[in-house]
C-alpha positions in Angstrom: 50.1 -40.4 -40.1 53.2 -42.5 -40.9 54.8 -42.2 -37.6 54.3 -38.5 -37.3 52.9 -37.5 -33.9 49.5 -36.0 -33.4 49.6 -32.4 -32.4 48.9 -31.9 -28.7 46.8 -28.8 -29.4 43.2 -29.3 -30.6 41.1 -27.0 -32.7 37.9 -28.8 -31.8 35.3 -27.4 -29.4 35.3 -29.2 -26.0 32.7 -31.9 -25.9 30.8 -30.0 -23.1 29.8 -27.3 -25.6 26.4 -28.1 -27.1 25.9 -28.5 -30.8 24.3 -25.5 -32.6 20.6 -26.0 -33.5 21.2 -25.0 -37.0 24.0 -24.3 -39.5 24.4 -23.6 -43.2 26.7 -26.5 -43.8 27.4 -29.6 -41.8 30.5 -31.7 -42.7 30.8 -35.3 -41.5 34.4 -36.5 -41.2 37.5 -34.9 -39.7 40.2 -36.4 -41.9 42.2 -34.7 -44.6 39.1 -34.5 -46.9 36.6 -33.1 -44.4 39.0 -30.5 -43.0 40.0 -29.4 -46.5 36.3 -28.8 -47.4 35.8 -26.8 -44.2 39.0 -24.8 -44.8 38.0 -23.9 -48.4 34.3 -23.1 -47.6 35.5 -20.7 -44.8 38.0 -19.1 -47.2 35.2 -18.5 -49.7 33.1 -16.6 -47.1 30.8 -19.3 -45.6 30.7 -18.7 -41.9 28.0 -20.9 -40.5 29.8 -24.3 -40.8 29.9 -27.2 -38.4 32.4 -30.1 -38.8 31.5 -33.3 -36.9 34.0 -36.1 -36.3 32.9 -39.4 -34.6 36.3 -39.9 -33.0 39.2 -37.4 -33.0 40.4 -35.2 -35.9 42.7 -37.0 -38.3 42.3 -40.3 -36.5 40.9 -42.3 -39.3 42.6 -43.4 -42.6 44.4 -40.0 -42.6 46.4 -41.0 -39.5 47.9 -43.9 -41.4 48.4 -42.2 -44.7 52.0 -42.6 -46.2 52.2 -38.8 -46.6 53.4 -38.8 -50.2 52.2 -35.9 -52.3 52.5 -37.0 -55.9 51.4 -35.1 -59.0 52.2 -37.8 -61.5 48.6 -38.7 -62.4 47.3 -39.9 -65.8 43.8 -38.2 -65.4 44.0 -34.4 -66.0 41.6 -33.4 -63.2 43.5 -35.6 -60.7 46.8 -34.0 -61.8 45.3 -30.6 -61.2 44.0 -31.5 -57.8 47.4 -32.9 -56.7 49.3 -29.9 -58.0 47.0 -27.5 -56.1 47.4 -29.7 -52.9 51.2 -29.5 -53.2 51.1 -25.7 -53.4 48.6 -25.4 -50.5 50.5 -27.7 -48.1 53.7 -25.8 -48.9 52.4 -22.6 -47.3 50.1 -24.1 -44.7 52.6 -24.2 -41.9 53.4 -20.5 -42.3 49.6 -19.7 -42.4 48.6 -21.7 -39.3 51.8 -22.2 -37.2 51.0 -26.0 -37.2 54.0 -28.0 -38.3 53.0 -30.1 -41.3 56.3 -31.8 -42.0 56.3 -30.5 -45.6 59.5 -31.6 -47.3 60.1 -31.2 -51.1 62.0 -34.4 -51.9 60.9 -35.1 -55.5 59.8 -38.5 -56.7 61.2 -41.1 -59.1 58.8 -43.5 -60.9 60.8 -46.5 -62.2 60.2 -48.4 -65.5 61.3 -52.0 -65.9 59.7 -52.3 -69.3 59.5 -50.2 -72.5 55.7 -50.1 -72.2 56.0 -48.7 -68.6 58.4 -46.1 -69.8 55.9 -45.1 -72.6 53.2 -44.6 -70.0 55.5 -42.5 -67.9 56.4 -40.4 -71.0 52.7 -39.7 -71.6 52.3 -38.5 -68.0 55.5 -36.4 -68.3 54.1 -34.7 -71.4 51.0 -33.6 -69.4 53.1 -32.4 -66.4 55.4 -30.4 -68.6 52.7 -28.5 -70.4 51.1 -27.6 -67.0 54.4 -26.0 -65.9 55.3 -28.8 -63.5 59.0 -29.7 -63.7 59.4 -33.2 -64.9 62.0 -35.2 -66.9 62.5 -38.7 -68.2 65.9 -39.9 -66.8 68.3 -42.8 -67.4 68.9 -45.6 -64.9 72.3 -44.0 -64.2 70.7 -40.7 -63.2 68.4 -42.7 -60.9 71.4 -44.1 -59.1 72.9 -40.6 -58.7 69.6 -39.3 -57.2 69.1 -42.3 -54.9 72.4 -44.3 -54.5 70.7 -47.2 -52.6 68.5 -48.2 -55.6 69.3 -51.2 -57.7 69.1 -50.1 -61.3 70.1 -53.3 -63.2 66.7 -54.1 -64.5 65.5 -50.5 -65.3 65.0 -49.1 -68.8 64.4 -45.5 -67.5 62.4 -43.5 -65.0 60.4 -40.3 -64.5 61.7 -37.6 -62.1 59.3 -35.0 -60.6 61.5 -32.8 -58.4 58.7 -30.9 -56.8 56.8 -33.8 -55.3 56.8 -33.7 -51.5 56.3 -35.5 -48.2 54.1 -34.4 -45.4 52.7 -35.5 -42.1 49.1 -36.2 -43.2 47.5 -35.9 -39.8 49.2 -32.6 -39.1 48.2 -31.2 -42.5 44.6 -32.1 -41.5 45.0 -30.4 -38.1 46.5 -27.3 -39.8 43.5 -27.1 -42.2 41.2 -27.5 -39.2 43.0 -24.8 -37.3 42.7 -22.3 -40.1 39.0 -23.2 -40.6 38.4 -22.7 -36.9 40.0 -19.3 -37.0 37.5 -18.5 -39.8 34.5 -19.4 -37.7 34.1 -23.1 -38.4 32.8 -25.0 -35.3 34.5 -28.4 -34.9 33.0 -31.1 -32.7 34.9 -34.3 -32.0 33.3 -37.5 -30.6 30.0 -36.7 -32.3 28.5 -39.3 -34.5 26.0 -38.7 -37.3 23.2 -41.3 -37.3 21.4 -40.1 -40.4 20.6 -37.1 -42.6 17.0 -36.0 -42.9 15.7 -35.3 -46.4 12.3 -33.8 -47.2 10.9 -33.2 -50.7 14.2 -34.1 -52.2 16.3 -31.6 -50.2 18.6 -31.9 -47.1 16.9 -30.4 -44.1 19.1 -31.5 -41.2 21.4 -34.0 -39.5 20.6 -36.3 -36.6 23.6 -37.0 -34.3 24.1 -38.8 -30.9 24.2 -35.3 -29.4 21.1 -33.8 -31.0 19.8 -32.5 -34.3 21.2 -29.7 -36.4 19.1 -28.1 -39.1 21.2 -27.4 -42.2 21.0 -26.4 -45.9 24.0 -28.5 -47.0 25.4 -31.7 -45.8 28.9 -33.0 -46.9 29.7 -36.7 -46.5 33.4 -37.0 -46.0 33.2 -40.1 -43.9 35.8 -42.0 -45.8 35.3 -45.8 -45.6 32.1 -45.2 -43.7 30.6 -43.0 -46.5 28.7 -46.0 -47.9 27.0 -46.8 -44.6 26.2 -43.2 -43.8 24.7 -42.7 -47.3 22.4 -45.7 -46.6 21.5 -44.7 -43.1 18.5 -42.5 -43.9 15.1 -43.3 -45.2 16.1 -42.0 -48.7 19.5 -43.7 -49.4 22.3 -41.9 -51.2 24.5 -44.4 -53.0 28.2 -43.9 -52.6 30.1 -46.9 -54.0 33.2 -47.2 -51.8 34.7 -50.3 -50.2 37.7 -50.7 -47.9 40.7 -53.0 -48.4 43.6 -53.7 -46.1 46.7 -51.7 -47.0 50.2 -52.7 -45.7 53.4 -50.8 -45.3 56.5 -51.4 -43.1 58.5 -49.0 -41.0 62.2 -49.6 -40.3 64.6 -48.3 -37.7 67.1 -45.7 -39.0 69.9 -47.1 -41.2 73.4 -47.2 -39.8 74.0 -44.1 -41.8 70.5 -42.5 -41.6 68.8 -41.7 -44.9 68.8 -38.1 -45.8 65.4 -36.5 -45.4 65.7 -35.0 -48.9 66.1 -38.3 -50.7 63.4 -38.7 -53.5 60.5 -41.0 -53.0 60.7 -44.1 -55.2 57.7 -45.5 -57.0 58.3 -48.9 -58.5 55.0 -49.9 -60.1 56.4 -53.0 -61.9 57.5 -54.2 -58.5 54.2 -53.0 -57.0 55.9 -50.9 -54.2 56.7 -47.4 -53.1 59.6 -46.4 -50.9 60.1 -43.1 -48.9 62.5 -42.0 -46.2 61.1 -42.0 -42.7 63.0 -40.7 -39.7 66.4 -42.0 -41.1 64.9 -45.3 -42.1 62.3 -46.2 -44.7 58.6 -46.6 -45.1 57.6 -49.0 -47.9 54.2 -50.3 -49.0 52.5 -51.3 -52.1 49.5 -52.7 -53.9 49.6 -56.5 -54.0 47.9 -58.7 -56.5 45.7 -60.4 -54.0 44.2 -57.7 -51.8 42.1 -58.3 -48.7 38.8 -56.5 -48.7 37.3 -55.8 -45.2 34.2 -54.3 -43.5 31.9 -55.7 -46.3 29.4 -56.2 -43.5 29.7 -52.5 -42.5 31.4 -53.1 -39.2 31.7 -49.8 -37.3 34.8 -48.6 -35.6 35.2 -45.1 -34.3 39.0 -44.8 -34.8 40.9 -47.1 -37.0 43.3 -49.1 -34.9 46.2 -50.9 -36.5 44.8 -54.1 -38.0 46.5 -57.5 -37.7 50.0 -57.9 -39.1 50.2 -60.4 -42.0 53.8 -61.1 -43.0 52.8 -63.9 -45.3 50.6 -61.6 -47.2 53.2 -58.8 -47.3 55.9 -61.2 -48.4 55.9 -60.5 -52.1 56.1 -56.8 -51.5 59.0 -57.3 -49.0 60.8 -59.4 -51.7 60.3 -56.6 -54.2 61.7 -54.0 -51.7 64.8 -56.1 -51.1 65.4 -56.5 -54.8 65.1 -52.8 -55.3 67.2 -51.9 -52.2 69.5 -54.9 -51.5 71.3 -53.0 -48.8 68.3 -53.3 -46.5 68.9 -57.0 -45.9 70.3 -56.4 -42.4 67.9 -53.6 -41.5 65.8 -53.9 -38.4 62.1 -53.6 -39.0 60.1 -51.6 -36.5 56.5 -52.4 -37.5 54.3 -53.7 -40.2 51.3 -51.3 -40.4 48.0 -52.6 -41.7 45.3 -50.0 -42.2 42.1 -49.7 -44.2 42.0 -47.7 -47.4 38.7 -47.1 -49.4 38.6 -47.7 -53.1 36.0 -47.0 -55.8 34.8 -49.0 -58.8 36.9 -47.1 -61.3 39.9 -46.0 -59.3 38.8 -42.3 -59.3 37.5 -40.5 -56.2 33.9 -39.5 -55.7 32.7 -35.9 -55.4 29.6 -33.9 -56.1 25.9 -33.6 -55.3 23.6 -36.5 -54.8 21.3 -37.1 -57.8 18.4 -37.8 -55.4 18.9 -35.3 -52.6 19.7 -31.6 -53.3 22.2 -30.2 -50.8 23.7 -33.6 -50.1 27.4 -33.5 -51.2 30.0 -36.3 -51.1 33.7 -36.3 -51.2 35.1 -39.8 -50.5 36.9 -42.8 -52.0 40.4 -41.5 -52.4 41.9 -44.8 -53.6 45.0 -44.4 -51.4 45.7 -40.8 -52.7 43.9 -38.8 -50.1 46.8 -36.6 -49.2 47.6 -35.9 -52.9 44.0 -35.1 -53.8 42.7 -33.7 -50.4 43.6 -30.0 -50.9 42.4 -29.8 -54.5 39.4 -32.0 -54.1 38.3 -29.9 -51.0 38.6 -26.7 -53.1 36.5 -28.0 -56.0 33.8 -29.3 -53.7 33.7 -26.0 -51.8 33.4 -24.1 -55.1 30.5 -26.5 -56.1 28.6 -25.7 -52.9 29.3 -21.9 -53.0 28.9 -21.2 -56.7 26.8 -24.1 -57.9 29.6 -25.5 -59.9 33.4 -26.1 -59.6 36.0 -24.1 -61.6 37.1 -27.2 -63.6 35.4 -30.1 -65.4 35.1 -32.7 -62.6 32.8 -35.1 -64.5 35.4 -37.9 -64.3 34.9 -37.7 -60.5 31.2 -36.9 -60.3 29.1 -39.1 -58.1 26.5 -39.2 -60.9 28.8 -41.2 -63.1 27.6 -44.2 -61.0 24.1 -45.6 -60.7 22.5 -47.7 -57.9 23.8 -50.9 -59.7 27.4 -50.1 -58.5 26.3 -50.0 -54.9 25.8 -53.8 -54.5 28.2 -54.9 -51.6 29.0 -58.0 -53.6 29.9 -56.0 -56.7 32.0 -53.6 -54.6 33.9 -56.3 -52.8 34.8 -58.1 -56.0 35.6 -54.9 -57.9 38.0 -53.4 -55.3 39.9 -56.7 -55.3 40.6 -55.9 -59.0 41.0 -52.2 -58.5 43.7 -52.3 -55.8 46.2 -54.2 -57.9 45.3 -52.0 -60.9 46.7 -49.0 -59.0 50.2 -50.1 -60.2 49.3 -52.3 -63.1 50.3 -51.0 -66.6 47.1 -49.6 -68.1 47.3 -49.4 -71.8 44.6 -47.6 -73.9 41.1 -49.3 -74.0 41.7 -51.7 -71.1 38.6 -53.0 -69.4 37.6 -54.1 -65.9 37.0 -57.8 -65.6 34.9 -58.0 -62.4 31.2 -56.9 -62.1 30.6 -57.8 -65.7 27.5 -59.0 -67.6 25.4 -56.9 -65.2 23.4 -54.9 -67.8 23.0 -56.7 -71.1 21.0 -56.3 -74.3 18.5 -59.1 -75.1 20.9 -59.9 -78.0 23.9 -60.5 -75.8 24.1 -64.3 -76.1 23.4 -64.1 -79.8 26.2 -61.6 -80.4 28.6 -63.3 -78.1 28.2 -66.5 -80.1 29.2 -64.6 -83.2 32.5 -63.5 -81.8 31.6 -60.3 -80.0 34.4 -58.8 -77.8 32.9 -56.8 -75.0 33.6 -53.6 -73.1 31.6 -52.0 -70.3 30.0 -48.6 -70.0 27.9 -47.6 -67.0 27.5 -51.3 -66.2 26.2 -52.0 -69.7 28.0 -54.5 -71.9 28.8 -53.1 -75.4 30.5 -54.7 -78.3 34.0 -53.4 -79.3 34.3 -55.5 -82.4 33.6 -59.0 -83.7 36.3 -61.6 -84.1 35.9 -63.3 -87.5 35.9 -67.1 -87.5 39.4 -68.6 -87.6 41.1 -65.6 -85.9 43.5 -66.2 -83.0 41.1 -65.4 -80.1 43.7 -65.6 -77.4 46.0 -63.1 -79.1 43.1 -60.6 -79.5 41.9 -61.0 -75.9 45.4 -60.2 -74.6 46.3 -57.5 -77.1 47.7 -54.7 -74.9 49.8 -52.0 -76.5 50.4 -48.3 -77.1 51.1 -49.1 -80.7 49.0 -50.5 -83.5 46.6 -52.9 -82.0 45.8 -56.5 -83.2 42.2 -55.5 -83.9 43.2 -53.0 -86.5 42.2 -55.0 -89.6 39.1 -56.4 -87.9 37.7 -52.9 -87.2 38.9 -51.7 -90.7 36.7 -54.4 -92.3 33.7 -53.3 -90.2 34.3 -49.7 -91.2 34.5 -50.7 -94.9 31.2 -52.6 -94.6 29.5 -49.5 -93.0 30.6 -47.4 -96.0 30.0 -49.9 -98.8 27.1 -52.2 -97.6 25.3 -52.3 -94.3 26.4 -53.0 -90.7 24.4 -53.6 -87.5 25.6 -52.1 -84.2 23.7 -52.9 -80.9 23.4 -49.5 -79.2 20.9 -50.5 -76.5 23.0 -48.9 -73.8 22.1 -45.3 -74.8 20.0 -43.5 -72.3 16.3 -43.1 -73.3 13.8 -40.8 -71.7 10.2 -39.9 -72.6 8.8 -36.5 -71.6 5.1 -35.9 -72.0 2.4 -33.6 -70.6 -1.4 -33.1 -70.7 -1.1 -29.7 -72.4 1.8 -27.7 -73.8 3.9 -27.9 -70.6 6.5 -30.4 -72.0 7.3 -28.2 -75.0 7.3 -25.1 -73.0 9.8 -26.4 -70.4 12.0 -28.3 -72.8 12.3 -25.1 -75.0 13.9 -23.4 -72.0 16.2 -26.3 -71.1 17.5 -27.1 -74.6 19.4 -24.9 -76.9 17.8 -26.0 -80.2 14.2 -25.3 -81.3 12.0 -28.3 -80.4 8.8 -26.9 -81.8 9.1 -28.9 -84.9 6.5 -31.0 -86.8 5.6 -34.3 -85.2 8.1 -37.0 -86.5 11.1 -34.7 -86.7 14.4 -35.3 -84.8 16.4 -32.4 -83.3 20.0 -32.7 -82.3 20.5 -30.3 -79.3 22.5 -29.5 -76.3 21.2 -29.3 -72.7 23.2 -26.3 -71.5 23.9 -24.9 -68.1 23.9 -21.2 -67.2 27.5 -20.8 -68.5 26.4 -22.2 -71.9 28.3 -25.5 -71.4 27.0 -28.9 -72.3 25.3 -30.8 -69.4 24.1 -33.2 -72.1 24.3 -33.6 -75.9 21.3 -35.5 -77.2 18.8 -36.2 -80.0 15.1 -35.5 -79.3 12.3 -36.9 -81.4 8.8 -35.3 -81.3 6.5 -38.2 -81.0 3.3 -36.2 -80.8 2.3 -32.6 -80.0 2.8 -33.3 -76.3 5.3 -36.1 -76.2 9.1 -36.3 -76.8 11.6 -39.1 -77.0 15.1 -38.2 -75.9 18.3 -40.2 -76.7 21.5 -39.4 -74.7 24.9 -41.0 -74.1 25.0 -44.1 -71.9 26.7 -42.5 -68.9 24.0 -39.7 -68.9 21.4 -41.9 -67.3 21.8 -40.6 -63.7 23.2 -37.2 -64.5 20.6 -36.2 -67.1 17.7 -37.5 -65.0 18.9 -35.5 -62.0 19.4 -32.3 -64.1 15.9 -32.6 -65.6 14.3 -33.4 -62.2 16.0 -30.3 -60.6 15.0 -28.0 -63.4 11.5 -29.2 -64.3 8.7 -28.0 -62.1 6.8 -30.3 -59.8 3.8 -30.5 -62.1 1.5 -33.5 -62.0 0.6 -32.7 -65.7 4.3 -33.3 -66.7 5.7 -36.8 -66.8 9.3 -37.8 -67.1 10.0 -41.5 -67.6 13.3 -43.4 -68.0 12.6 -46.0 -70.8 16.2 -47.1 -71.3 15.3 -50.7 -70.4 12.2 -50.8 -72.6 14.0 -50.6 -75.9 16.7 -52.4 -77.7 18.4 -50.1 -80.2 19.9 -51.4 -83.5 21.9 -49.0 -85.6 21.8 -49.9 -89.3 24.7 -48.1 -90.9 25.6 -48.0 -94.6 24.2 -47.3 -98.1 22.2 -50.6 -98.2 20.5 -50.0 -94.9 17.6 -48.4 -96.9 17.2 -51.6 -98.9 17.1 -53.9 -95.9 14.6 -51.8 -94.1 12.4 -51.2 -97.2 12.1 -55.0 -97.8 11.4 -55.8 -94.1 8.7 -53.1 -93.7 7.2 -53.0 -97.1 7.5 -49.2 -97.0 9.6 -46.9 -99.1 12.7 -45.7 -97.0 14.3 -43.4 -99.6 15.1 -39.8 -98.7 12.0 -38.5 -100.4 9.8 -40.7 -98.2 12.0 -40.8 -95.1 14.1 -37.7 -94.9 17.2 -37.2 -92.7 16.4 -36.6 -89.0 13.0 -38.1 -89.2 11.2 -40.5 -86.8 8.3 -42.8 -87.5 6.7 -45.8 -85.8 6.8 -48.8 -88.1 6.4 -52.5 -88.4 9.6 -54.5 -89.1 9.0 -58.2 -89.8 6.2 -59.4 -87.6 6.9 -56.7 -84.9 4.9 -53.5 -84.5 5.6 -50.3 -82.6 9.2 -49.9 -83.7 10.5 -46.3 -83.6 12.7 -45.9 -86.7 15.0 -42.8 -86.8 17.0 -41.7 -89.8 20.1 -41.0 -87.8 23.3 -43.1 -87.1 25.5 -40.9 -84.9 28.3 -41.3 -87.4 27.5 -39.1 -90.4 27.0 -42.2 -92.5 23.5 -43.0 -94.0 21.3 -45.4 -92.1 18.7 -45.8 -89.4 18.4 -46.5 -85.7 15.6 -48.9 -84.7 14.2 -48.6 -81.2 12.6 -52.0 -80.6 10.4 -53.0 -77.6 12.7 -55.6 -75.9 10.3 -58.5 -76.4 10.7 -58.1 -80.2 14.5 -57.6 -80.2 15.6 -61.1 -81.1 13.0 -61.4 -83.8 13.8 -58.1 -85.4 17.6 -58.7 -85.2 17.2 -62.1 -86.9 15.0 -60.6 -89.6 17.4 -57.8 -90.3 20.4 -60.3 -90.5 18.5 -62.7 -92.8 17.3 -60.0 -95.1 20.6 -58.3 -95.1 22.6 -61.3 -96.3 22.2 -60.5 -100.0 23.4 -56.9 -99.2 26.5 -58.0 -97.5 25.4 -57.3 -93.9 27.6 -57.9 -90.9 27.8 -57.1 -87.2 30.0 -54.2 -86.1 31.1 -52.7 -82.8 31.8 -49.3 -81.1 35.4 -49.2 -82.3 34.1 -48.9 -85.9 31.6 -46.3 -84.8 34.3 -44.3 -83.1 36.5 -44.3 -86.2 33.5 -43.1 -88.4 32.3 -40.4 -86.1 35.8 -38.9 -85.5 36.7 -38.8 -89.2 33.4 -36.9 -89.7 34.4 -34.5 -86.9 31.5 -35.5 -84.6 32.0 -34.5 -81.0 30.7 -36.9 -78.3 29.7 -35.7 -74.8 32.0 -36.9 -72.0 34.9 -37.2 -74.4 34.9 -33.9 -76.4 32.1 -32.0 -74.9 31.6 -31.1 -71.2 30.0 -28.6 -68.9 32.7 -26.0 -69.8 32.3 -26.3 -73.6 29.7 -24.3 -75.5 28.1 -24.9 -78.9 30.0 -21.8 -80.2 33.3 -23.3 -79.3 32.7 -26.6 -81.2 31.1 -25.3 -84.4 27.5 -26.0 -83.4 26.0 -22.6 -83.7 23.5 -24.0 -86.2 22.1 -26.1 -83.3 21.2 -23.0 -81.3 18.0 -20.9 -81.6 19.6 -17.6 -81.0 17.6 -15.9 -83.8 14.2 -17.3 -82.8 13.5 -14.8 -80.0 13.1 -17.6 -77.4 14.7 -17.6 -74.0 16.8 -20.7 -73.0 19.3 -21.6 -70.4 22.8 -20.4 -71.2 21.5 -18.0 -73.9 23.3 -14.9 -72.5 26.7 -16.5 -72.6 26.2 -17.7 -76.2 25.1 -14.2 -77.4 28.2 -12.8 -75.8 30.4 -15.4 -77.6 28.7 -14.7 -80.9 29.4 -11.0 -80.6 32.9 -11.2 -79.0 34.3 -14.5 -80.2 35.4 -17.7 -78.3 38.6 -18.5 -76.3 38.9 -22.1 -77.5 37.9 -23.8 -80.7 37.2 -27.4 -81.5 39.6 -28.5 -84.2 40.3 -31.6 -86.2 43.9 -32.7 -86.7 45.2 -35.1 -89.4 48.7 -36.5 -88.5 51.1 -35.9 -91.4 54.4 -37.7 -90.7 53.0 -40.6 -88.5 53.7 -44.2 -89.4 50.7 -46.2 -88.3 52.6 -49.5 -88.2 55.7 -48.3 -86.4 54.9 -45.2 -84.3 53.1 -44.8 -81.0 49.4 -44.1 -81.6 47.5 -41.1 -80.3 44.7 -42.1 -78.0 43.5 -39.0 -76.1 44.9 -36.3 -73.9 48.0 -35.6 -76.1 49.3 -32.0 -76.0 48.8 -29.9 -79.1 51.5 -27.4 -80.2 51.0 -24.5 -82.5 54.2 -22.9 -83.9 56.1 -24.7 -81.1 53.8 -23.3 -78.3 51.4 -25.4 -76.2 47.8 -24.5 -77.1 45.6 -27.4 -75.9 45.0 -31.2 -75.7 43.3 -33.8 -77.8 40.0 -35.1 -76.5 39.6 -38.2 -78.8 41.5 -39.9 -81.5 41.0 -42.7 -84.0 42.5 -44.1 -87.2 40.6 -43.0 -90.3 40.4 -46.0 -92.6 39.1 -43.6 -95.3 42.0 -41.1 -95.1 44.5 -43.8 -94.1 45.8 -41.5 -91.4 45.2 -40.8 -87.7 42.6 -38.1 -86.8 42.7 -36.3 -83.5 40.0 -34.0 -82.2 40.8 -31.3 -79.6 40.5 -27.7 -78.5 42.9 -25.0 -79.4 43.5 -22.0 -77.1 45.2 -18.7 -77.9 47.5 -17.3 -75.2 49.4 -14.0 -75.4 53.1 -14.8 -75.7 54.1 -12.1 -73.2 51.4 -12.0 -70.6 49.9 -15.5 -71.0 46.4 -13.9 -71.2 43.8 -15.9 -73.1 42.8 -14.3 -76.4 40.0 -14.9 -78.9 40.6 -17.8 -81.2 39.8 -16.8 -84.8 39.5 -18.9 -87.9 42.7 -17.3 -89.2 44.5 -18.2 -86.0 43.6 -21.9 -86.6 44.4 -21.9 -90.3 47.7 -20.0 -90.2 49.5 -22.2 -87.6 51.9 -25.1 -87.9 50.7 -27.8 -85.6 52.3 -30.8 -83.8 50.8 -33.5 -81.6 52.9 -34.7 -78.7 52.7 -38.5 -78.3 54.7 -39.6 -75.3 57.3 -36.9 -75.8 57.6 -37.3 -79.6 56.0 -34.6 -81.8 54.2 -35.4 -85.0 53.2 -32.8 -87.6 49.5 -32.3 -88.0 47.2 -30.4 -90.4 44.4 -28.5 -88.6 40.9 -28.3 -90.0 37.7 -26.6 -88.7 35.5 -28.7 -91.0 35.4 -32.4 -91.8 36.6 -33.9 -95.1 34.0 -34.5 -97.8 32.5 -37.9 -98.1 33.7 -37.8 -101.7 36.9 -39.0 -100.3 35.4 -42.3 -99.2 37.0 -43.6 -102.3 40.7 -44.0 -102.0 42.7 -41.0 -103.2 46.2 -39.8 -102.9 46.6 -38.4 -99.4 48.0 -35.1 -100.8 44.8 -34.5 -102.8 42.6 -34.1 -99.7 40.6 -30.9 -99.7 38.0 -29.2 -97.5 34.3 -29.5 -97.9 31.1 -28.3 -96.2 30.1 -29.4 -92.7 28.5 -32.9 -92.5 25.6 -33.2 -90.2 23.8 -36.2 -88.8 
């Protein structure tokens, strides 16, 4: 609450009133998040809503929140949530009559280094194209806006004039008041013991005051969300863990600070500073955080934890360096309160993969007030409509599996996450804790050969291999927005993929088998997937798993193993999401079997023109195109090992094969492949090489380029849709309409024209795209093409009417006739737009000016 007083009026029902026997929605948690969900559900027409709070409204973490509403967020969906929250809080007092303390002060984010300034410029670019006023300012301007700030060590700053301050507890009470007026029943001092789930669906909630039958349950229990999720017979895994968070409050200055002074964020000093009743409130994110409640200790209302001045000392020193005039200021209190954090610094929302009707909104990572309004809106939309109005995959609960719910893992990870809140995060950084959790059987073998690792869904994956004699220390600490130190290493791996043969361990990909006793598997899969799966046994189909809006819930390859059996390969982070989607959409039929076989197979991707020679010699079988055509699957022997599923597909557009090897044979097959491949120039390669190859071939990847709001028609994949086969499938109506009327965004490839790879900032992803000087979209992925010797960006182009801003159909002419620029941290670079990839004829070096278009390359 940051010193703001709790409103004396209450919106809750007196405790003497009994709980209703049933409700449509029960929300657990009366903080900013729970009240926001109740407010938005009631606004959307739901009437039968009950909100339960174990203590008093807004008496948990919300009461201690610093009250800073900041829109300066690097992740697009978080930026949108914060922007909506700001607009909501601005009008909430007028709507409800509850004083919220809303004050538009603006915020200034300081940069002590050039790299920090670059990161701020990237955020500023995103804010500006969203219509949020923002500017990069000089240290002198900082001093003018906030005279008490010491600017001697600054190189610049970012000023966001519309950021605000609020009383967090009163905002929560205002939301609760409005919700109550709209029919929401609010019961304080009511604890939820567990949620009852029958046949995979929520049926009710057990409390210390009785049972409530309900259709939906929303876990907004904050730091207790983990315990509540595990309280029932069927656990719902919600990976959050609390840390102590410190801030100090001072008495008013001799000349009290103006209430309109901007909030200061000094990430290099690890602190934030805001005015508070004429004095200041200042806290931060220290390098050595203190996790708490690992044992799950329960506490109804969060009391102020123990002061720890020794622990707060470095942050206090940073504050006094930034505001030297505070030396003589009298401190009122050092506040120590718990904040809950998640394994990847992004909040958690969405429906449980194991219990339909069980929704979660928790883990705000100290940004509950900034995200609360927008997050509550998106979750309410999800419950009412079946999906939110924006792509919230980066926040979806299903991005995590059970492996991230280990208490030891969470305790160690949040100790890393909390300092990272203010650490400089350059592209392609990796978490260091909770590693080597899921590994391929080849991990030690690859590690000994110089593998450098990254993590995806808990799985270790190789980035690249450091050649013998390279400076390992430099590479491990290479952090930059410019040309990275691994540039030449990845270039050599790409060259080998194009000229000889490389091996990439892709065991992390999600692998399912779907089979049936009759034709049920084919019948159901034909409805759930957009491409025709009724192909001859041994054929592989690249297809989307679409939702009713025609958007990609998954993008995968499916091999028909037999008349009644299918093998499905999906991206690594689809393991939980795809399983839940299939379980929810497939009938409960004992004749139909869905099995996750991810752990059963090691996958080796052999990429390059000599892959066919290596595999032919190892299997004593002809592997040429006549005998083993593209998109074909066959069970073979490789070396001494039997039962290896070989697919003529590489996910890059280059020739080659993926070998799905039973794990007990993995090391043998790998050794055989490497030994046989020596005479063909074989080498190991990593995912950075694969990324470069797939982007220059214009291949979209799910989770980066494709999402639940992108259809096959919008990304040039009409050929992967069975619209002309007379078969009904999910999302069909939307695609037919798009085919007839056109699309409102178009997946496009951009080749940077005037960009110096050695000297200029690199594009990574999320850069604004401009057409004829007007903003038309953002990049979704980028890579350097070693073939074209230029950077390639992929992204979506929209067409907005210049007068009305109305979205218009994007035609081929609209794409081809524009002049394009890509904005990298405020600097625009000319780019050439293409709707088709470049021909593989240009694998040989040619003058850049001679590049022409060619037909579409398919896997």
